N, C-alpha and C positions, 0 to 999 in steps of 0.2 A: 555589862557587856552592851556595846552599841550594836544595834541590829544593822544588817546589811541593807543598803539602798538598792532596790531593784528598779531598773529602767526597762519597762516592758512596752514594746511598740508593736502595733498590728495595723495592717492595711486591709480593708475590705473593699471589694468591687461589687457594686450593687446595681441591678438592672432597673433603676427607677430614677426619676429626677431628684435633685437635692431637696426640693421642696416636699416631695412626697416622703422621702426617707426621713426628713426632719419631722414630719407629722407623726411618723411611727415611733422614732426613737426619743422624741422630746414631748410626747403627750403628757399632760399634767397628771394623768392617772397611772403613769409608769407601767406600760404594758409589757415590759421586758419578759416577765415570767410566762407570758402567753406564747412567746415565740422562741425564747432562748432555752435550749435543753439544759437541764440540771440547775436552773435558776428558779428560786422561789422567794416569796416574801418571808423575811424573818420576823417582821412586825408590820403593822399597818403604816401607811405613809404618815409622816409627821409634817404638819404645815403650820407655820406661823402666819400672822396677818401679812398679806402681800401689800406692797406699796400701791399697786393698781390691779386692774383686772387683766392686764396684758399677760400673754403666755410667758414672757420673759420674767416678769415679776413673780408670777405664781410659781414658776420653776425655782427661782432663787429663794422662795419661802418654803420650799419642800425638801424634806430629807427622806430618802428611800433606804430601807435597811433590807439587804438581800442576802440570801444564802446561795453560794456557788459550790456545787459538789464537784470536786476534782476527780480526774480519772485515777488518781493514786489512792482514792478512798476517803480523803479528808474533806471536810466542808469548811469553807471560809465564810464568815459573816462580815459583810462590808456595808458601811453606810456611805451613801453618795449624796452630797449636798452641792448643788450648782452655786457657783460664786460669780460667774460672768456668763451671760447668755446673749448671743448675737444671732438671731434667727435669720435665715435658715443655714447658718454655716458653722457656728462654734458654740461649744459649751465647755467651760472650765469648771472643775469641781474639786472639792475637798473629799478625801476618802478617810474613813475611820473604821473602827472595829478591829478585825484581825489583820488588816493592812492599813497603815496610817500614811497619808501623804496627799498627793494631788494627781489630777488627771485632766485630760483634754480630749475632746472629740472635735475633729475638723471635717467638714464636708466640702468636697470640691467637685464641680461638674466635670463630666467626661463625655465623650462621644456626642459632641454638639449639644450638651445639656441634657441628654436623654439617659445618662447613667451617672453614677456617683461613686467617687472614691471617698471612703471614710477612713481617716487616720485616727487611731486611738493610742494615746500615750498615757502611761501610768508611771509615776515616780513614787514608789511606796516602800515602806519598811514593815516587815512582819512584827506583830505585837505579841504573838503567842510564844511562850518560852520554848516549847518543843521545836517550833520552826527555827527559832534563833539558834538553838543548840545544833540542829541538823544542817543549817545553811552552809557551813563550810564544806560539807561533803555532798549535800543534796541540792545545792543551788541549780545545777543543770536539770535535775528531775523536776524541781519546782517550776523552772522556766519552761520546760517541755509541757508540763501539765497546764500551765497558763496558755501556751500556744494552742494546745488542743481545745481548751475551753473556748478560746476566741474563735477558732475555726468552726466549732459547733454553733456559736452565736451567729457567725456570718451565714452559715447554711440555714439556720432557723429564720433569720431575717429575710434572706432571699426567698424562702418558701412563703413567709407571711406577705412579702411584697407581691409575689406572684398571685396570691389569692385575693389580695385586696386592691391592687393598683388598678385604677380605671385605665382604659386604653389610652386616654389622652395624657396620662401622667407617665406612661412608659416611654 
């Protein structure tokens, strides 16, 4: 049985400059569990030797394994490994674990550079047998659970940016 490809897209509008948003979402220690509700580390960060000390190369040498608890009660464990990094605007990544595929995060300045539009694209296939069996009837529920999880992430990031953003970065 070939699993269904899910194209999942989200757009977040964030009240900080792209550079500041980048500093939070692309930090090399992966702070997502600090601000994203229902997101936790499934394992410590894994890092191979980076080509240089640049943030881009360190990110490309890093794999994060995260748990996301969905509103429907299940937890997905997803590994995220950046494959292309162009600070402060784009990260392409491979996804593994319970969802296998690729993703992209794009940052675009809004409001004369004082706000940021963050577009998040996922092209993934479930790897768990139960999800593949239920997908023909549960795909709309899975997609809705993803949308809710993403809205929670957006709200969490907005709160984190409000607490941490210096006045000059807003």
